[in-house]
Backbone as a ProteinNet text record, in pm:
[ID]
protein_1_A
[PRIMARY]
MSPARIMLWITCLAEAFLGIPLLGGAFIIANAWTPLLVMFFLHIVTLVLCLRDQRSIVGSGAGIATSVLGFIPIVGMILHWITALILLVLAIQPDRRERDGYIPPPPPPQRW
[TERTIARY]
82.5	-18.7	90.5	61.1	129.6	139.7	222.8	190.2	84.5	52.1	-106.9	-207.3	-199.3	-318.8	-331	-215.6	-262.4	-296.1	-250.6	-296.3	-431	-476.4	-595.1	-753.5	-656.4	-763.8	-721.9	-647.5	-597.3	-731.7	-700.5	-800.5	-943.2	-964.2	-1134.6	-1156.5	-1090.4	-1153.3	-1163.8	-1067.4	-1045.5	-1198.5	-1220.2	-1319.2	-1457.3	-1455.3	-1587	-1620.5	-1536.2	-1507.1	-1513.6	-1502.3	-1563.9	-1682.9	-1737.1	-1861.8	-1995.9	-1937.7	-2056.4	-2153.8	-2238.6	-2362.3	-2321.7	-2285.2	-2292.9	-2121.1	-2089	-1951.2	-1837.9	-1859.5	-1750.9	-1760.2	-1884.6	-1858.5	-1834.7	-1837.1	-1796.6	-1628.3	-1614.1	-1471.8	-1384.3	-1421.5	-1387	-1365.3	-1509.7	-1519.7	-1439.7	-1432.2	-1340.5	-1190.6	-1147.8	-1018.3	-986	-1086.4	-1073.5	-1037.6	-1088.4	-1106.2	-965.9	-851.5	-758.4	-770.8	-840.1	-886.2	-887.3	-946.7	-954.5	-814.2	-756.6	-605.6	-514.7	-524.7	-459.2	-505.8	-650.4	-704.3	-642	-637.6	-598.1	-441.4	-340.7	-234.1	-221.6	-290.4	-272.9	-391.8	-469.5	-479.3	-381.7	-311.4	-203.2	-99.5	-55	35.6	-43.6	-148.9	-192.3	-230.7	-258.7	-239.5	-112.5	-3.2	146.2	192.1	125.6	133.6	81.2	-28.4	-127	-76.6	-22.8	23.1	165.8	223.4	346.5	330.2	218.3	171	83.8	84.9	-54.1	-169.1	-244	-350.4	-446.7	-573.7	-681.7	-666.7	-641.1	-661.7	-754.4	-891.9	-1040.9	-1046.6	-1017	-1052.4	-991.3	-859	-775.1	-824	-859.9	-916.5	-1029	-1126.7	-1255.4	-1199.4	-1123.1	-1059.5	-1005.7	-954.8	-879.7	-1023	-1100.4	-1228.4	-1282.9	-1337.6	-1416.2	-1284.6	-1208.8	-1106.5	-1129.6	-1140.2	-1155.1	-1304.1	-1402.4	-1557.4	-1589.2	-1519.1	-1603.2	-1636	-1595.6	-1647.8	-1807.2	-1855.5	-2004.2	-2103.2	-2151.6	-2213.9	-2277.3	-2369.6	-2439.3	-2349.7	-2340.8	-2267.4	-2171	-2029.6	-1931.6	-1932.7	-2043.5	-2068.8	-2118.8	-2205.9	-2234.2	-2128.4	-2034.4	-1923.4	-1789.8	-1814.7	-1725.5	-1747	-1894.8	-1963.8	-1915.6	-1949.8	-1939.6	-1778	-1666.3	-1540.6	-1496.3	-1566.2	-1511.5	-1564.1	-1669.8	-1728	-1638.8	-1592.3	-1499.7	-1359.4	-1309.4	-1158.7	-1177.3	-1318.5	-1356.1	-1333.8	-1396.4	-1400.2	-1248.4	-1172.6	-1068.2	-984.8	-997.5	-860.1	-911.7	-1039.7	-1048.1	-1007.3	-992.9	-897.4	-776.9	-743.8	-591	-507	-386.6	-272	-264.5	-207.9	-178.1	-102	-1.8	85.2	21.8	-86.2	-173.6	-289.4	-338.6	-447.4	-384.8	-265.9	-202.8	-125.8	-158.7	-113.6	69.4	133.2	304.8	360.3	432.6	521.1	681.9	738.3	855.4	957.2	1061.7	1167	1273.3	1274.7	1337.6	1471.2	1542.7	1699.5	1802.2	1899.2	2004.7	2074.3	2146	2207	2325.5	2374.8	2472.4	2592	2687.3	2831.1	2905.1	2968.7	3056.4	3197.3
-120.6	-11.8	129.3	186.6	319.2	447.4	523.7	632.2	697.4	733.3	823.1	746.1	647.4	565.2	549.4	533.7	557.8	685.5	771.9	922.2	942.7	862.9	876.1	794.1	700.5	612.8	714.6	793.2	833.3	967.5	1063.5	1168.3	1119	1003.6	970.7	937.9	880.1	854.6	959.3	1058.5	1180.6	1257.4	1272.6	1364.9	1253	1141.9	1084.7	1117.6	1151.4	1146.2	1286.4	1396.4	1518.2	1557.1	1479.4	1488.6	1403.8	1379.1	1294.6	1397.1	1426.8	1520.9	1547.3	1667.1	1714.1	1644.1	1549.6	1481.7	1573.5	1549.8	1618.7	1755.8	1822.7	1986.6	2001.9	1932.2	1969.4	1946.1	1842.5	1837.3	1923.9	2007.5	2131	2240.2	2282.6	2368.4	2360.5	2269.7	2264.3	2247.6	2254.4	2257.7	2359.9	2472.9	2597	2598.5	2522.9	2487.1	2448	2398	2337.2	2222	2174.5	2032	2040.4	2155.5	2216.2	2227	2317	2373.5	2228.4	2123	1984.7	1935.9	1918.1	1850	1928.9	2079.7	2130	2094	2079.1	2065.7	1905.1	1806.1	1656.9	1656.4	1712.9	1735.2	1770.7	1877.4	1906.8	1814.6	1742.4	1642.8	1521.6	1481.5	1392.8	1429.4	1560.3	1584.5	1586.8	1618.9	1592.6	1451.5	1357.7	1254.8	1164.1	1216.6	1171	1224	1351.2	1396.3	1314.2	1307.3	1168.6	1063.3	1010	852.2	864.7	996.2	989.1	955	996.9	942.1	1098.4	1024.5	1178.7	1230.4	1360.8	1509.6	1551.4	1471.4	1567.4	1500.8	1418.5	1434.2	1551.8	1552.4	1635.2	1766.2	1817.1	1942.1	1955.6	1874.3	1861.5	1872.4	1829.3	1807.5	1935.2	2030.7	2134.7	2251.2	2234	2346.3	2304.4	2179	2150	2196.5	2210.6	2256.4	2441.5	2485.9	2649.5	2644.3	2601.3	2620.4	2542.4	2482.4	2360.4	2461.1	2572.9	2642.3	2677.8	2642	2677.4	2569.9	2602.9	2467.3	2339.4	2378.5	2252.4	2222.3	2347.9	2314.6	2268.1	2280.7	2204	2027.6	2027	1863.3	1800.1	1863.7	1786	1787.7	1893	1910.4	1736.3	1764.5	1630.8	1509.9	1539.3	1390.3	1326	1468.1	1458.9	1422.9	1482	1481.5	1325.2	1275.6	1164.6	1066.6	1035.9	977.8	930.3	1083.4	1082.5	1037.9	1028.2	1004.7	840.3	779.1	656.6	558.3	623.4	604.1	576.6	688.7	684.5	603.3	582.6	472.4	350.1	319.9	177.2	147.8	226.6	188.3	155.4	44.4	-14	89.5	91.4	159.8	139.8	262.7	216.8	95.2	76.7	-34.3	-198.9	-163.1	-290.4	-301.9	-170.1	-193.2	-226.6	-217.4	-210.3	-337.9	-422.4	-553.2	-550.8	-434.3	-411.5	-540.8	-580.7	-681.3	-626	-583.8	-531.8	-655.8	-596.8	-710.5	-751.4	-888.5	-955.1	-868.8	-873.3	-808.9	-908.1	-799.2	-878.6	-963.3	-1093.1	-1181.6	-1136.8	-1211.1	-1169.3	-1214.8	-1127.1	-1195.3	-1204.8	-1298.3	-1308.9	-1349.1
2.9	-23	-11.4	-104	-110.1	-0.4	52.5	143.1	94.1	-32.1	-65.8	-23.3	-37.9	-28.8	160.7	217.8	368.4	394.6	312.6	365.5	380	228.2	207.8	295.3	346.5	474.6	610.5	587.3	717.9	748.8	643.7	608.9	592.2	564.2	510.9	692.9	761	889.4	999.4	950.3	1022.8	1002.1	869.5	797.5	861.6	858.8	942.7	1053.6	1121.2	1262.4	1305.3	1214.7	1235.9	1175.6	1102.5	1058.5	1099.8	1265.5	1339.2	1378.8	1384	1449.3	1575.1	1598.8	1771.7	1817.1	1801.2	1836.8	1771.2	1643.4	1566.4	1580	1558	1605.5	1735.6	1851.2	1990.5	1988.7	1915.4	1933.3	1850.9	1770.1	1690.1	1779.6	1817.6	1912.3	2058.1	2094	2208.5	2217.3	2105.1	2044.4	1977.4	1969.7	1915.2	1777	1709.6	1564.7	1509	1602.6	1575.4	1474.2	1482.2	1406.5	1241.5	1219.8	1122.3	1028.1	1088.3	1073.1	1040.4	1142.5	1133.6	1007.6	952	853.9	763.7	717.9	601	576.3	676.2	645.3	605.7	678.4	633.7	497	476.4	286.9	211.3	234.5	139.2	106.7	268.8	255.8	145	161	100.3	-83	-92.2	-218	-271.3	-200.2	-280.3	-315.8	-163.5	-221	-323.8	-351.5	-485.3	-567.9	-601.4	-725.7	-757.1	-669.7	-674.7	-746.9	-679.4	-740.2	-842	-880.7	-1009.5	-996.9	-867.8	-811.1	-815.9	-844.6	-828.5	-671.4	-707.5	-611.9	-555.6	-635.5	-593	-418.7	-362.9	-244.4	-163.3	-174.8	-104.4	-150.2	-264.4	-279.1	-233.4	-214.4	-127.9	32.8	56.3	204.5	212.2	150.2	183.9	164	87.1	115.1	194.2	264	364.1	498.2	512.4	611.2	631.3	515.8	515	544.3	530.9	534	627.6	707.7	783.6	939	937.3	1068	1110.3	965.6	937.7	1006.6	1070.9	1160.9	1055.6	1018.9	948.1	801.4	762.9	632	679.9	752.9	765.1	784.3	862.8	896.8	759.4	664.7	537.7	472.3	454.7	375.7	396.6	541.1	621.8	540.4	541.8	509.5	374.6	273.9	141.9	104.1	161.9	192.6	209.2	320.3	394.4	285.8	228	114.9	-19.9	-41.4	-164.1	-158	-2.7	-8.5	20.8	81.7	103.9	-50.3	-131.5	-272.8	-356.8	-315.7	-364.5	-311.5	-159.5	-69.1	-112.2	-185.5	-206.9	-316.1	-434.7	-534.3	-529.5	-623.4	-603.4	-668.6	-601.3	-634.8	-799.8	-893.4	-1055	-1068.5	-1015.9	-1014.2	-1014.5	-900.8	-889	-981.6	-1060.2	-1163.7	-1269	-1323.6	-1437	-1473.8	-1369	-1337.6	-1330	-1337	-1302.3	-1220.7	-1281.3	-1164.5	-1220.6	-1076.3	-1114.5	-1135.2	-1229.7	-1263.5	-1173	-1161.6	-1064	-1070.9	-928.2	-937.7	-1003.5	-1030.7	-1121.3	-1034	-1117.7	-1034.5	-974.1	-851.3	-798.9	-829.7	-833.3	-864.3	-760.1	-745.4	-575.3	-607.9
[MASK]
++++++++++++++++++++++++++++++++++++++++++++++++++++++++++++++++++++++++++++++++++++++++++++++++++++++++++++++++

């Protein structure tokens, strides 16, 4: 599993937690909106990793937008749900190497 795929799973689970009615909002408010800032940077890291692995950046883009607009009470909760769903779909997709049937070549023979 690639680092990009791992980050997609991490950000998906975090977005799903923040989208839980009352609990997610209480967590965000209790921590003075710091979770939104943390998620913003996690989505940027995920975006860079997805670009490196040639994966879709839609989930990270949605996550960045959600982190910026997440302070709006009901809108933020709905955005967290949508972003978690997008990230889940992207995280389930196999890596490009796995999809293309890529098998790395064997290592060269050792000469002693």
